[in-house]
C-alpha positions in Angstrom: -8.4 -29.5 64.5 -7.6 -28.9 68.2 -3.9 -27.9 69.1 -4.1 -26.9 72.9 -3.8 -30.9 73.6 -2.2 -30.2 77.2 -5.1 -28.3 78.6 -7.6 -30.2 77.0 -6.2 -33.5 77.9 -6.1 -32.5 81.9 -9.7 -31.5 81.7 -11.2 -34.4 80.0 -9.1 -36.6 82.3 -11.0 -35.1 85.1 -14.2 -36.4 84.2 -13.6 -40.1 83.7 -13.6 -41.0 87.4 -16.9 -39.6 87.6 -18.0 -41.6 84.6 -16.9 -44.3 86.3 -19.2 -43.6 89.5 -16.1 -41.8 91.2 -16.4 -39.0 93.6 -13.6 -36.9 94.1 -14.6 -36.2 97.2 -15.3 -39.4 98.8 -13.0 -41.0 101.6 -13.1 -44.6 102.8 -10.8 -43.8 105.7 -9.3 -45.6 108.8 -6.7 -45.3 111.3 -3.9 -47.9 110.8 -2.0 -47.4 114.0 -2.4 -45.8 117.4 0.6 -44.8 118.7 0.3 -43.0 121.8 3.2 -40.5 121.1 2.2 -36.8 121.6 1.5 -34.7 118.5 4.4 -33.0 117.0 4.0 -29.1 116.0 5.7 -27.8 112.7 5.8 -24.2 113.7 8.3 -22.1 115.9 7.2 -19.1 117.9 9.9 -16.5 117.4 11.1 -16.8 121.2 10.6 -20.5 121.4 14.1 -22.9 121.3 11.9 -26.2 120.4 13.2 -28.0 118.0 11.0 -28.5 115.1 9.9 -32.2 113.9 9.9 -32.8 110.2 6.9 -35.1 109.4 7.7 -37.1 106.2 4.8 -39.5 105.2 5.6 -42.1 102.1 3.7 -45.3 100.6 5.5 -48.2 99.1 3.7 -51.1 97.4 2.1 -52.5 94.0 1.1 -49.8 91.5 -1.5 -51.9 89.8 -5.0 -53.9 90.6 -6.4 -56.5 88.0 -10.2 -55.5 87.9 -10.8 -59.1 86.6 -9.1 -61.0 88.9 -10.7 -63.7 91.7 -9.5 -61.0 94.4 -8.4 -57.5 92.9 -6.7 -55.9 95.9 -3.1 -54.8 97.1 -1.4 -54.2 100.3 0.5 -50.8 100.7 2.9 -49.8 103.1 3.4 -46.6 105.0 6.3 -44.9 106.9 5.9 -41.9 109.0 9.1 -40.6 110.5 9.4 -37.3 112.2 7.4 -37.8 115.0 6.5 -40.7 117.7 3.0 -40.6 116.6 3.3 -42.5 113.4 -0.9 -43.4 113.2 -2.3 -42.2 109.3 -5.7 -41.9 108.1 -6.1 -44.0 104.4 -8.5 -42.2 102.2 -9.1 -42.5 98.2 -10.4 -40.3 95.8 -12.6 -43.0 94.0 -15.6 -45.0 95.1 -14.6 -47.9 93.0 -11.8 -48.9 95.5 -11.8 -49.0 99.4 -8.9 -48.8 101.4 -8.1 -50.1 105.1 -4.8 -50.4 107.2 -3.0 -50.1 103.6 -5.4 -53.1 102.0 -6.7 -51.7 98.7 -9.6 -53.4 97.4 -11.2 -52.8 93.7 -15.4 -53.3 94.6 -16.5 -52.5 91.0 -17.3 -54.7 87.8 -14.1 -55.3 85.5 -13.3 -52.5 83.5 -12.8 -52.0 79.8 -10.2 -49.4 79.9 -7.6 -48.9 82.0 -8.3 -45.3 84.9 -6.2 -44.4 87.9 -6.8 -43.4 91.3 -5.1 -42.2 94.2 -4.8 -43.6 97.3 -3.5 -41.2 100.2 -2.2 -41.3 104.0 -2.5 -38.4 106.1 -0.8 -38.4 109.2 -2.6 -38.2 112.9 0.1 -36.0 114.0 -0.5 -33.3 111.4 -3.0 -33.4 109.0 -1.1 -31.2 106.8 1.5 -34.1 106.1 0.3 -36.9 103.5 1.4 -39.0 100.9 -0.3 -39.8 97.8 0.4 -43.0 95.4 -1.2 -43.8 92.0 -2.7 -47.1 91.6 -3.7 -48.2 88.0 -6.9 -50.2 87.6 -6.2 -52.6 84.6 -9.3 -53.4 82.2 -10.4 -57.0 81.4 -8.6 -58.1 78.4 -10.7 -59.0 75.4 -10.4 -62.1 73.7 -11.7 -63.3 70.6 -11.0 -63.3 66.6 -13.0 -61.3 63.9 -11.8 -62.6 60.6 -8.2 -62.2 60.1 -8.2 -59.8 63.0 -7.3 -61.4 66.7 -6.9 -59.9 69.9 -3.1 -61.1 70.2 -2.8 -58.7 67.1 -4.0 -55.8 69.3 -2.0 -56.8 72.4 1.3 -56.7 70.3 0.3 -53.7 68.3 -0.3 -51.9 71.9 3.5 -52.7 72.9 4.4 -49.4 75.2 7.3 -49.2 72.6 6.4 -48.2 69.0 6.8 -45.8 66.4 3.6 -43.8 64.8 4.1 -42.6 61.5 1.1 -40.5 59.3 -0.3 -37.6 58.1 -3.2 -35.3 59.4 -5.8 -33.7 57.2 -8.0 -30.8 58.0 -11.1 -30.9 55.4 -13.3 -27.7 55.0 -16.5 -27.9 52.6 -18.2 -25.0 51.6 -21.8 -25.6 50.5 -22.7 -22.2 49.5 -20.1 -22.2 46.5 -21.3 -24.8 43.9 -18.4 -26.5 42.5 -16.4 -25.0 45.2 -13.6 -27.7 45.8 -13.1 -29.4 49.3 -10.0 -27.5 51.0 -7.6 -29.6 52.7 -4.5 -28.7 54.8 -1.8 -31.5 55.7 0.4 -32.2 58.5 3.2 -35.0 58.4 3.5 -36.6 61.9 5.6 -38.4 63.9 5.3 -39.9 67.4 7.8 -42.1 69.1 6.7 -44.1 72.2 8.2 -46.2 75.3 7.3 -46.6 78.8 6.7 -43.5 80.7 8.1 -41.2 77.4 6.7 -39.9 74.7 8.0 -37.5 71.9 5.9 -36.0 68.6 6.4 -33.8 66.2 4.4 -32.5 63.1 5.3 -30.1 59.9 4.1 -28.5 56.6 5.1 -29.9 53.5 4.9 -26.7 50.8 6.4 -27.8 47.3 7.9 -30.9 48.5 9.6 -29.1 51.3 9.1 -29.9 54.7 8.8 -27.0 57.2 10.1 -26.6 60.3 9.5 -29.7 62.7 7.5 -28.7 65.8 8.9 -31.1 68.1 7.6 -32.2 71.9 9.1 -34.4 74.2 7.5 -35.6 77.6 8.1 -38.1 80.2 6.9 -39.1 83.5 8.0 -37.2 86.4 9.4 -39.1 89.6 7.3 -37.7 92.5 3.8 -38.9 92.9 0.9 -37.2 94.7 1.1 -34.1 92.9 -2.2 -32.5 92.2 -3.6 -30.9 89.1 -6.6 -28.1 89.0 -9.4 -30.8 89.2 -8.2 -32.3 92.4 -6.7 -35.3 90.8 -3.3 -36.8 91.6 -0.5 -38.5 89.9 3.0 -37.6 88.5 3.9 -34.5 86.8 4.3 -34.2 83.2 7.7 -33.5 82.3 8.9 -31.6 79.3 12.3 -31.9 77.8 13.7 -29.7 75.3 16.7 -28.0 74.6 16.8 -24.5 76.3 17.9 -21.1 74.3 21.6 -21.5 75.4 21.5 -25.0 73.7 21.6 -27.1 76.5 19.8 -30.1 77.7 16.9 -28.9 80.2 13.5 -30.1 81.7 10.6 -28.7 83.4 7.4 -30.1 85.3 4.6 -28.7 83.0 2.1 -26.6 84.9 -1.1 -24.6 83.7 -1.1 -20.8 83.7 -2.9 -21.0 87.6 0.4 -23.1 88.4 -1.5 -26.4 88.9 0.6 -29.5 87.4 -0.4 -31.0 84.4 -0.2 -34.9 85.0 1.2 -37.6 83.0 -1.8 -39.8 84.0 -4.1 -37.2 82.7 -2.3 -36.6 79.3 -2.4 -40.5 78.3 0.6 -40.0 76.5 1.3 -44.1 76.0 -0.2 -46.4 73.7 -4.0 -47.4 74.2 -4.3 -49.4 71.1 -4.4 -52.7 73.1 -7.6 -51.2 75.1 -9.8 -51.7 71.8 -12.1 -54.9 71.9 -11.5 -57.0 69.3 -15.1 -57.9 69.2 -16.6 -54.4 68.4 -14.5 -54.7 64.9 -16.5 -55.9 61.9 -15.1 -56.5 58.5 -16.4 -53.8 56.1 -18.6 -54.3 53.1 -15.8 -54.4 50.7 -13.7 -56.4 52.8 -10.6 -54.1 52.9 -10.5 -53.3 56.4 -11.7 -53.4 60.0 -14.5 -51.2 61.0 -14.5 -50.3 65.0 -17.7 -50.0 66.4 -18.0 -46.7 68.6 -21.1 -46.4 70.6 -21.5 -42.9 70.9 -23.7 -43.2 74.3 -20.8 -44.9 76.4 -18.4 -42.5 77.9 -16.1 -45.3 78.1 -15.9 -45.7 74.4 -15.6 -41.9 73.9 -12.8 -41.5 76.6 -10.8 -44.3 74.8 -11.5 -42.5 71.3 -10.0 -39.3 72.7 -7.0 -41.1 74.7 -6.2 -42.8 71.3 -6.2 -39.1 69.4 -3.9 -37.6 72.5 -1.5 -40.2 72.1 -0.9 -41.0 68.4 -0.9 -37.6 67.2 1.0 -34.5 68.7 -1.7 -32.3 67.5 -5.3 -33.8 67.5 -7.4 -33.7 70.9 -10.9 -34.1 69.6 -12.5 -37.6 70.1 -12.3 -39.9 66.9 -15.9 -40.8 65.4 -15.0 -43.3 63.2 -12.0 -45.8 63.1 -10.8 -48.6 61.2 -7.7 -50.9 60.5 -6.0 -53.0 58.2 -4.3 -56.5 59.1 -2.6 -59.1 56.9 -2.1 -62.7 58.0 0.3 -61.8 61.0 -0.2 -58.2 61.9 -2.0 -55.0 61.8 -0.3 -52.9 58.9 -2.5 -49.2 59.6 -4.9 -47.3 61.3 -7.3 -44.5 59.8 -9.6 -42.5 61.5 -11.8 -39.0 61.2 -13.6 -37.0 64.0 -17.1 -36.2 63.4 -18.1 -33.6 60.8 -18.9 -30.6 62.4 -21.8 -28.6 60.6 -21.8 -24.8 60.3 -25.2 -22.6 59.9 -27.1 -25.7 59.8 -30.7 -25.5 62.2 -30.1 -29.0 63.5 -26.8 -29.7 63.4 -26.9 -32.0 60.1 -25.9 -31.3 56.4 -29.8 -30.5 55.5 -29.2 -26.5 55.4 -25.4 -25.9 56.5 -23.5 -23.5 55.2 -20.0 -25.4 55.6 -18.6 -28.2 57.2 -15.1 -29.3 58.6 -14.0 -32.4 60.2 -10.2 -34.3 60.6 -8.5 -37.3 59.2 -5.9 -39.2 60.5 -4.0 -42.1 58.6 -1.1 -44.1 60.4 1.0 -47.1 59.8 3.3 -48.3 62.5 7.3 -49.3 62.8 9.7 -50.2 65.5 7.0 -52.3 67.7 8.9 -53.6 70.8 11.9 -51.8 69.9 11.3 -47.8 70.1 13.4 -45.8 72.3 12.5 -42.1 72.6 15.3 -40.4 71.6 18.0 -38.9 74.2 17.7 -35.3 73.2 21.3 -33.9 72.5 22.5 -30.2 72.1 22.6 -29.2 68.4 25.4 -29.1 66.1 26.3 -25.8 64.4 26.1 -25.3 60.5 27.9 -24.0 57.7 26.4 -20.4 58.7 25.9 -20.3 62.4 28.8 -17.9 62.8 27.1 -15.4 60.6 24.2 -15.9 63.0 26.3 -15.5 66.1 28.0 -12.2 64.6 24.6 -10.9 64.6 23.9 -11.6 67.8 27.1 -10.4 69.1 26.8 -7.2 67.5 23.3 -6.2 69.3 24.4 -7.5 72.6 25.2 -4.5 74.7 24.1 -1.9 72.2 22.8 1.3 73.6 21.7 2.9 70.4 19.2 1.5 67.7 15.5 2.0 66.4 13.0 -0.8 66.2 9.8 -1.2 64.6 7.5 -3.9 65.7 4.7 -4.5 63.7 1.9 -6.7 65.1 0.0 -8.6 62.3 -3.1 -10.4 63.9 -4.2 -13.5 62.2 -7.4 -13.4 64.6 -8.3 -11.1 66.6 -11.4 -9.7 68.8 -12.7 -6.1 67.9 -12.0 -2.9 69.8 -12.8 0.5 69.3 -11.6 3.9 70.0 -13.3 4.8 72.7 -12.0 2.0 74.8 -8.6 3.6 74.5 -9.7 7.6 74.3 -11.6 7.3 77.7 -7.9 7.0 79.3 -6.7 9.8 77.7 -9.3 12.3 78.8 -7.8 15.7 77.3 -7.8 17.1 73.7 -5.0 19.0 73.4 -1.9 17.0 72.9 1.7 17.8 72.3 2.5 14.0 71.2 -0.1 12.6 69.1 -2.5 10.1 71.0 -4.1 9.3 67.4 -3.4 8.8 63.7 -5.2 8.1 60.4 -2.7 6.0 59.3 -0.2 3.4 60.5 0.5 0.0 61.6 -0.3 -1.3 65.1 2.6 -2.5 66.9 5.5 -1.0 68.7 8.2 1.6 67.9 11.5 2.2 69.8 13.8 4.8 69.7 16.9 3.7 72.1 19.7 5.6 73.4 22.3 5.5 76.3 20.4 8.2 78.0 16.5 7.1 77.5 14.4 4.7 75.7 11.1 6.4 74.0 8.6 3.7 73.1 5.4 4.4 71.0 2.8 1.7 71.2 0.1 1.8 68.2 -3.1 0.7 68.5 -5.4 -0.8 65.6 -9.1 -0.2 66.1 -11.3 -2.1 63.9 -14.6 -0.1 64.1 -13.6 3.4 63.6 -13.0 5.5 61.1 -11.6 8.7 61.7 -8.2 8.3 63.3 -8.3 4.3 63.8 -5.0 4.2 65.3 -4.6 4.9 69.0 -1.1 6.1 70.2 0.7 5.4 73.9 4.0 7.0 74.6 5.9 5.2 77.5 9.6 4.8 77.9 12.5 4.5 80.6 14.7 7.3 81.5 18.2 6.8 83.1 18.6 9.0 86.4 22.2 8.4 86.5 22.4 7.3 89.9 21.6 3.9 89.7 18.3 4.6 89.2 15.6 4.7 86.3 12.2 6.3 85.5 9.4 4.6 83.7 7.4 7.3 82.5 4.3 7.9 80.2 2.8 10.8 78.5 0.5 13.0 80.6 -1.5 14.5 78.0 -3.2 17.1 80.8 0.5 18.6 80.9 1.5 17.5 77.1 5.0 16.5 79.0 6.3 12.8 80.0 6.1 12.2 83.6 7.9 9.6 86.0 5.3 6.9 87.1 7.9 4.5 88.6 11.5 4.7 89.8 13.6 1.3 89.8 17.1 0.9 91.4 18.8 -1.0 88.3 19.9 -0.5 85.2 16.9 0.4 82.2 18.5 -1.7 79.9 17.5 -4.8 81.8 14.1 -3.9 80.1 15.3 -4.5 76.4 15.9 -7.6 74.5 19.4 -9.2 75.5 20.0 -11.2 72.6 21.2 -13.9 75.1 20.9 -17.1 73.4 22.9 -19.6 71.3 23.0 -19.1 67.5 23.1 -23.3 67.4 19.4 -23.4 68.4 18.9 -21.9 65.2 18.9 -24.4 61.8 20.4 -23.7 58.3 18.8 -20.5 56.8 17.2 -19.9 53.7 19.2 -17.4 51.4 17.7 -14.7 49.0 19.3 -12.0 47.1 17.3 -8.8 46.5 18.9 -6.0 44.9 21.9 -7.0 45.1 21.4 -7.6 49.1 21.8 -11.0 50.2 20.0 -12.2 53.1 19.8 -15.2 55.2 16.9 -16.0 57.2 17.4 -18.6 60.3 14.6 -20.6 61.4 14.2 -21.6 65.3 14.9 -25.9 65.1 12.1 -26.0 68.2 9.4 -24.0 68.7 8.9 -25.1 72.0 11.4 -22.2 73.2 9.8 -19.7 71.1 9.1 -17.9 74.6 12.4 -18.1 75.6 13.8 -16.7 72.1 11.2 -14.0 71.5 12.0 -11.7 74.5 15.4 -11.8 73.9 15.0 -10.2 70.3 11.7 -8.3 71.2 10.4 -5.5 73.2 6.8 -6.1 72.5 4.7 -7.5 75.1 3.4 -10.4 73.3 7.1 -11.9 73.2 6.7 -14.1 76.4 3.6 -15.0 74.5 5.2 -16.5 71.5 3.8 -19.8 71.0 4.2 -22.8 68.2 2.2 -22.2 64.7 2.1 -24.2 61.8 2.1 -21.1 59.6 4.5 -18.9 61.1 7.8 -20.0 62.5 10.4 -17.5 64.9 12.7 -16.8 62.5 16.1 -14.3 62.3 17.3 -12.3 59.1 20.5 -11.0 58.9 22.6 -9.5 55.9 26.2 -11.0 54.4 28.0 -8.8 56.9 26.4 -10.3 60.3 23.8 -7.4 60.8 20.4 -8.0 62.2 17.5 -7.0 59.7 14.5 -8.7 60.7 13.0 -11.1 63.2 9.5 -12.6 63.3 7.7 -14.6 65.8 4.3 -16.0 66.5 2.0 -15.6 69.7 -1.1 -16.3 70.8 -3.1 -14.6 73.8 -6.1 -15.7 76.0 -6.1 -19.3 74.9 -6.3 -18.7 71.3 -8.5 -15.4 71.3 -5.9 -13.4 69.7 -3.4 -14.9 67.1 -0.9 -13.1 65.4 3.2 -12.8 64.6 5.1 -9.7 65.2 7.5 -8.7 62.8 10.9 -6.3 64.0 12.8 -4.4 61.7 16.1 -2.8 63.2 17.9 0.6 61.9 19.7 3.3 62.6 22.2 1.2 65.0 24.6 4.0 66.4 22.7 6.9 65.1 19.5 7.1 66.8 18.7 10.2 68.5 15.5 11.5 70.2 14.1 15.2 69.5 15.8 17.9 71.8 12.5 18.6 73.1 11.5 15.1 74.1 12.0 15.6 77.9 10.6 19.4 77.9 8.9 19.9 81.2 9.5 16.4 82.7 8.3 15.7 85.8 10.7 13.0 87.3 9.3 10.6 89.7 9.4 11.5 93.2 9.9 8.9 95.7 9.0 9.4 99.5 11.7 8.9 101.9 9.5 8.2 104.9 6.1 7.3 105.5 4.4 10.5 105.6 4.8 11.0 101.8 2.4 7.8 101.0 -1.3 8.3 101.4 -3.3 6.0 103.8 -6.6 5.3 105.4 -7.8 3.5 108.5 -10.6 2.3 110.6 -11.3 2.1 114.3 -13.4 -1.2 114.1 -14.4 -3.8 111.7 -16.7 -2.0 108.7 -16.4 1.4 110.8 -15.8 3.7 107.9 -12.2 4.9 106.7 -10.6 8.1 107.3 -7.9 9.2 105.2 -4.5 9.9 106.7 -1.1 9.9 105.6 0.9 6.5 106.0 2.9 7.4 109.1 -0.3 8.4 111.0 -1.7 4.7 110.0 1.2 3.0 111.4 1.1 4.9 114.6 -2.4 4.1 114.7 -1.4 0.5 114.6 1.6 0.2 116.6 1.7 3.2 118.6 5.1 4.5 119.7 6.6 1.3 118.0 5.6 1.7 114.7 9.6 3.6 114.4 10.6 0.0 114.3 8.6 -0.9 111.2 10.7 -0.8 108.2 11.3 2.4 106.2 9.9 2.9 102.4 13.7 2.5 101.2 14.1 -1.2 102.8 10.5 -2.1 100.5 12.1 -0.1 97.7 15.1 -1.9 97.6 13.8 -5.2 97.3 10.8 -4.4 95.2 11.1 -1.7 93.6 8.7 1.4 93.3 6.0 -0.8 93.5 3.8 0.5 96.3 -0.1 0.5 96.0 -1.3 3.3 96.2 -2.9 3.6 99.9 -1.3 1.8 103.2 -5.0 0.8 104.8 -5.7 -0.4 108.1 -8.1 -2.6 108.4 -10.0 -4.8 111.3 -11.3 -8.2 110.5 -14.5 -9.6 112.0 -12.6 -11.1 114.9 -11.5 -7.6 116.0 -7.7 -8.4 114.7 -6.2 -5.6 113.0 -3.8 -5.5 110.3 -1.7 -2.7 107.9 -1.2 -3.6 104.4 -0.2 -2.3 101.0 0.5 -4.4 97.7 4.0 -4.9 95.9 5.0 -6.6 93.1 7.6 -8.5 91.2 8.7 -7.8 87.5 10.3 -11.2 86.9 7.7 -13.7 85.6 7.5 -16.3 83.6 5.6 -17.3 80.0 2.2 -17.8 82.4 3.0 -14.6 84.0 3.7 -16.0 87.4 6.5 -14.9 89.8 9.8 -16.5 89.5 12.2 -14.7 92.1 10.0 -15.4 95.2 12.6 -16.8 97.3 15.1 -14.3 96.2 13.0 -11.6 97.3 12.2 -13.4 100.7 15.7 -13.4 101.4 16.8 -10.3 100.3 14.2 -8.5 102.5 15.3 -10.5 105.5 18.7 -9.7 104.9 17.6 -5.8 105.2 15.6 -6.3 108.2 17.5 -8.6 110.3 19.8 -5.6 111.1 16.8 -4.1 112.5 15.5 -6.8 114.9 13.6 -8.9 112.9 13.9 -12.5 112.4 12.1 -14.6 109.6 9.7 -17.7 111.2 9.5 -20.9 110.3 6.8 -23.5 110.5 3.5 -23.9 108.2 1.7 -21.1 109.8 4.3 -18.9 108.9 6.1 -20.1 105.6 5.0 -22.0 102.9 5.9 -22.0 99.3 3.8 -23.9 96.4 3.1 -22.7 92.7 -0.5 -21.0 93.7 0.1 -20.3 97.7 3.7 -18.4 98.8 3.9 -16.9 102.2 6.8 -15.7 104.4 6.7 -14.2 107.8 9.3 -12.2 109.8 8.8 -10.6 113.3 10.2 -8.1 115.7 9.2 -9.3 118.9 10.9 -6.6 121.3 8.3 -4.3 118.9 5.3 -6.9 118.7 5.4 -6.6 114.7 4.9 -9.4 112.6 5.2 -8.5 108.7 3.8 -11.5 106.5 4.3 -11.3 102.9 1.5 -13.5 100.5 1.9 -14.5 96.8 -1.1 -16.3 94.7 1.7 -16.7 92.0 1.1 -13.6 89.8 2.9 -10.5 90.3 1.2 -8.8 93.0 2.6 -9.3 96.5 0.2 -8.5 99.6 1.9 -7.1 102.7 0.2 -7.5 106.0 1.5 -6.2 109.4 0.0 -7.2 112.5 0.9 -7.1 116.3 2.8 -10.2 117.1 0.9 -10.5 120.1 -2.1 -11.0 118.5 -1.4 -13.5 115.4 
């Protein structure tokens, strides 16, 4: 069983057009109009008072083509506003269709499964302005009957509105232990579908009790023409959920690189009607109808994969076998299995294999034609919700406590001590940096004046002192700033590495969430102490809740896990005892859970000598305090100098108009790169650059405060003669490409920030007259 459905779907979905003979780079483009209006500009020079025309392209018309029709074509209409030149260029991402003057014609043989293609209209006035409409190429419907099974039964069961109930079983067989029984893991499942909406849930039942239901709800986004990582276009996959504050929320699903996951590529709708009745045959014992899957046919394999996606909330493998049962009027059940994978076999068969694994599903159907994907509503309080809320409220704003976060890896890559010790470089240390005993994780000693963090790393291949220790933390400077510090082993003292203008407790868990998002607790009494363990109702918000209760870096990577749920344990007085959450890193390369216990609330104290010989972070007031380098021509080699010299080499006496370090620090904090560098490109254009960063990132480690950062910088430098520039050349804000520009015309300076979606922000400054 595979559980990374969304990424797997997007990757496979990108292959179907290729499998059908398509080419994403193909263009069957023709002009549809020839207005003589002049080209419009979407850029505004600093000194220009030109009114910028905003070009908008939109497409309307039918969204489906019947590939079996006598004349398989549709007519699309285009609208272009914001320019007198309304001409467009039409193109498609598939050789299965041609498009001319908006007339889209299917040119292939009738399809056996539905696929989608994108039709794009691009403005001639500005080729960066376009619109894309997604068209579904509908299959040729199969007609026939096999025994009691008819094509109409498949069409009826293929209703867009349907409820699917069933079980999924993972099977494992060990051939090396004679008599060893087959090992199975069972999951209950439920899927509800209707037009453009899908909801799935799964759970584990132990000792007759259902565990936490892991639920996911998706719908089709409203905006067409969005693009995924494979260049496919369509509508966003919109996830609906109850957020940490017990409010209904939704978000467009994007992958770690910031690309949209598309509804069309995830196939979360009913595909049963696309089964060909003529490929079924009655089984030998006559109790079911078995589907003949051509393992060499891409079309068959895609359909078997799409059934896996749509009918289950957790399986993404291609189905290898499929059968159905029916009575005289309707189909009653569907069973399927994945291919058996043999391990340790020289030829991939059972011949000399050590073990084997496979997955089976058994499904029934209900509410055909009447299923409505339930609206998501906030959770109601339970009998014990107030007890959990008391514990949450007690921890909010607490500035004195001790925590111990233990990292239990259920799957992890190996590491050895050398990978850590190379970074230490010295032997005599005041604070220990290795240990013969311990547990991997993070210990925290939180006080009002400083927070000391001890990170312990377990090395799997080192016998003596197998635990490495890192000491870091935060120290309040009592002036509205705080230092981020680390242990400097060469000086045997803590040293400030960065300085931030903020409250250091912003870096700690805020316990800012609603108790209602947790369900009924399990209650246990040990040695006369009663504890209440509350489990999060919906694992979809694990990565929202975990950072609110844990300072461990894995908190933002908390994910759904059928074996470990996110939970909070409190005592009968509403005191927080423990939290647990699962995590997954690097697409499953590291999997585990963090268990955090809390103690010494209000009584935690650091050792008196903790900050002996502490070296505070010293921030430079002007550019002379920063290192720099410059070259005098492209590839001429660098000369080291202070940053003020570098800026003077670039801007001459106008360098005094360049913002001072504090201007950048007030916006980005103490996040400068090591050097301010003056570079020339191959065309002879010079620029001065350095890197900054943001600390506000989402669960995919992507920047979330770009808009606020640029607005804040603009406000600061506007008082120094800078103006923010508009137009496509100067500003952009997409998931994977962002830039903003500020110019001082009198000083001939242009400052350009660029971001690729992640933490780092690249600053480059040019002479405005040369840009």
